[in-house]
N, C-alpha and C positions, 0 to 999 in steps of 0.2 A: 201628834207625832209626825204624821205625814206632811202636813203643811210646813212645820218647822224644818223637817228634813229637806223638803224641796227648796225652800228659801235658803237654807244653809249651804246646800251643795251648789246652788246656782250663784250664790254670793262669791264662791270661789272661781267661777267662770262659766261660760256657756256650755251646755251639754245637750246631747241628743237624748230623747226620752228613754231610749233603751239603756244608755249609760247611766242616766239618772236613776232609773229603776234598779239597776244592778248595785249602785252605791247605797241606795236606801236599804235594799235587801241585806247587803253586807253589814250595814250599821245596826239594823234591827234584828239580825240573825235569821237563821233558817226557820225559826219558830213562827215568825211573822212575815212571810214573803209578801211582796207588794204585787197585787194583781193589776192588770190593765183596767179592770172595773173600778178600782179605787184610785189609781194614779191619774187617769185621763180626766175624770170629773174634777179632781182636785186641781189639775193644771188649768182646766177650763175656768174654774172659779177664780183662780189667781190671775189669769189673763183678764177676765172681766173686771176684776178689782184694780187692774192696772199695775200689778206686781211683776208680771213677766210678759215678754213678747215671744212670738214664734216666727221664724223665717225658714224658708226652704233652701237647702243647698244640695248640690249633686251628691248622690250616694256612691258607695264603692262598687255597687252593681248597677242594675238598671233603675232601681227605685230611688227617688230623691229622699233626703232625710230632713226631718224637722229639727231645727236647733232652738233650744229654749235659752233665753237671756233674761236675767233679772234687771228690772228697771230701777231707777232711783227711788221710786215709791216702794218697790219691793225690798230694796236695801234698807230703807228706813223702817219698813214693817218688821224685817228680821231683827234689827237692832232694838226696836221697841219690845218685841216679844222676848228677846234675850234679857233685857233690863227688867222686865216685869212679867215673868213667866206665870202661866196659869197655875193654880194650886196643884192640879194633877201632874204638872211637869216638875213639881217639887216633891210630891208625895209618892208617886209611882216610880219604882226603880228604873224600869225600861224607859219611861218618858224622861226621867232625869238624865239618863245616859245620853239620850239624843240631845238634850239641852247642853250637856257637857261637851259634846262633840263640836258644838258651834260657839260656845261661850267665849272662846278666844277671839272671835270676830268683834266682840264688844270691847273696845279699847280702853274703856274707863275701869281702872282697877278697883275703884271704890264700888262701882256698880256690880262688878264681878263678885266682889267680897259680899255684898248685900245679898246676892242670889245664893251664894254658898251658905251664908248665915241663916237664910230661910230654911235651907235643907237641914242644917245642923239643928236648928230649933225644932224642926219636925222629928229628926232622929233622936233627940234627947227626951222626947215624950215617951213614957212607958207604953209599950205595945206588945201584942202577941197575936198569933193566929187563933188562939183559944182563950176563952174567958170563963170565969165562974163568979157569979154574984157581981158582975160588972168589973172584976179585977183581972188583969192579964195573968195567965198561967205561965210558969217557968218550966223549962225542960225537965228539971228534977222531979216535977210533980206527975210525970207520966211513966207508967210501966211499959206502954206501947213504944217499942224502939224506933218506930218510924216517926211518930209525933215528936218524940224526944229528939230524934235526929233533925227534924225540921227546925225545931226551936234552937238546938245547939248550933246548927249552921247559920241560922238567922242572927243569933247573938254574936257569933264570930264575925260575920259580915258587917253587922251594924257597928261593932267595935272598930273594925278597920276603916269603915266609912267615916266615922266620927273622928278618928285620928287623922285621916287624910284631910278632912274638911277643916279641922282646927289648924293644921300645919299650913294649908294653902291660904286660909283666911289671914293668918299671921304674916305670911309672905306677901300677900297682896296689900296688906295694910302697913307694911314696913316702909 
């Protein structure tokens, strides 16, 4: 998620590391704040791979600021990752939201629809947080109101997700 977020936000324009971290934190929510200990090593890896460059410019105070800019190689890497996301970026809800945040950068509507179709295929498979004898349990099978609540909320969310996915795929393929 972090690499995709970095590439995605820098695709939109150069940023200072502080601004980039703030945008990533906003996207991932306060549940997953981005630490310097995670961000700077990721930036170093992307720079070594030739995906971004850093240059210094005068700061607003005494300290100069480092500006991050995506390279052509970095732009290509982002588009590759958007067109062929990792399985976790399809199956994990938070990772999928990060993918969605930048999927509009992929200009090929057919490729966008294929990504959404992968998510829809995943969403259409029976699943649960709880299983018995290898089969998913439904909310109605629980006396525990909290587990029943988890499954009820998950079912409603999944239904909304699938509706949006079908509508958007149809729009993209029209």
